[in-house]
N, C-alpha and C positions, 0 to 999 in steps of 0.2 A: 528153373534152377535158382534158388535163393542163395545169396551170398552175403555173409556177415563178415566184414573185415575186422581184423584185430591188429594189434601193434606188431605182431610177429609175421604177418602175411607179407608176401612179396608182391610187387606190381605184376609179375608174371602170373601168379595164382589168381589175382583179381581179374586180369585181362582174359585169361582162359575161361573163367566162369562166365563172364559177360559174353564172350564169344560163343559159348555153348548155347545160351539163350537166343542170341541173334541167329545162329545157324539153324536152330530148331524152326524158327519162324520162316527162314528161307527154304528149308526142306519141305515145310507144309504148304508153301505158296503154290497155288494151282491144284492142290489136292482137295478132297472132300473135307468139310469142316468136322473136326474130331468131336464136337459137341452134339452133332446130329446123329440120330439113329438111322442105320441103313434101311431097315425093314420095319414095317408096322402093319397091322391089320385090325379091322373092326368088324364085328358081326352083330347084327341087330335083328330081333324077331318080335312079332306082335301077334296076338291072337284075340280076335273080337268074338264074343259069344253071340249066339243067335239072337234074332230080333223078337223072339217069343220066350215066354217062361220067366222064371225068377232071376235069371242072369241077364235079362235084356238090358242093353246099354253098357255092360261091363266089358273091359278089355284088359289084358295083362301082357307084359312084354319084358324083355331084358336085352342086355348087350354085354359083349366081352371085348375088351381092348387089350391088344398085345403090342409091346414095343421091344425091338431087338436090343441086344447089349450095346453099350456105348463106351467109346474110348474116353478114359478119364485121366490119362497121364502117360508119360513115356519114361523108359529107363535111361540111365546115363551110362555111356560106355567111355572108359578112359583110354584114349589112343595115345601111345607114347610119343608119337610124332606131332599130333594135332592138339592133344589135350582132351578134356571132357567134351562129349557131344551126345545129343539125344538120339536114341534109336527109334525113329518114327515108323519103322517097318514092323515093330513088335510092341504095340501099345499095351498099357494095362487097361482092362475092361471092367466096367460096372455090370451088374446083373441085368438080364432082361426083366421086363415088368409085365404083369398081367392084372387087369382090373375088371370088376364085374359091376353092372348096374341093373336095376329092375324098376318097373313102374306098374301102377294100377290106374285105370281111367274109368270114369263113369260119365255117360252122356244121357241127356234127356231134353225134351222140349218143355218149356215153362211159359206162363202167361198166355194160356189158350193156344198153345203150339205156335206162337209167333217168335219166340226167342229160343235159340239153342244154348243150353248150358252144359259145360264140361268141367269136371274136376279131375285133377291128376296128382297123384303122389309119386314122386321120383325118389329113389334111393341110389346115391352114387358112391362108388368105391366100397362095395359090400365086403365086409371081412377085413378091411385094412386096420391094422393095429397101430399103436403109437410106435413108429420106427423111423430111423434115420437112413437115408439113402446116400451112399458115397457119390461125390461129384468131381473130386480131383484127388490126385495122389502126389506124393513126394517122389523124387527120382528113385528111391529104393523100393517103391511099391506100397509103402504105408499110406494110409488114408490121410489126406490133408484137409479136406472139407466135406461137409455133409449138407443135405437138405432135408427138411421135414416132409415126410410122405403126406400127400393130400388126404385129409381125414374123410370118414364117412359123412355124407351130407344128406339131409332129408329136405325135400322141397314140396310144398303143397301149392298148387296153382289152380285158379279158376278162370274160365274164359266164357264170353258170351258172343253169340253170332246172331245177326238179324238182318 
């Protein structure tokens, strides 16, 4: 709860606003952190083609990553006896997130079969567009801050084993 004092505000208004912020932290003490997602799961798969034929040495795979919704703020209730206070039992939630990745790998022996060489192309966050993800809200539920979604990234790596 942000408070901007003006020349017409009373000490009581200022005190009740500060009290609401302190009370929210007190109510959240010992509870789960609101910035953490309660549930998440990851699924990964890989298929290596046979050791014979024109696809020898190739493998493909992918993954899916899901994260549950996340608490990004709390509404303020004005109690006539206590003043404003945060309702930590009914938070505002951000959306759940789903991301996809894929890879292609090629392996073979080089230098008279003494060294194993592997090349891998990874694509992370397939299909993610330029977007903003809400990370906090004002007490009225309007979005206060955003983060930039992690963009699609391409990575090419090589490794040698001997």
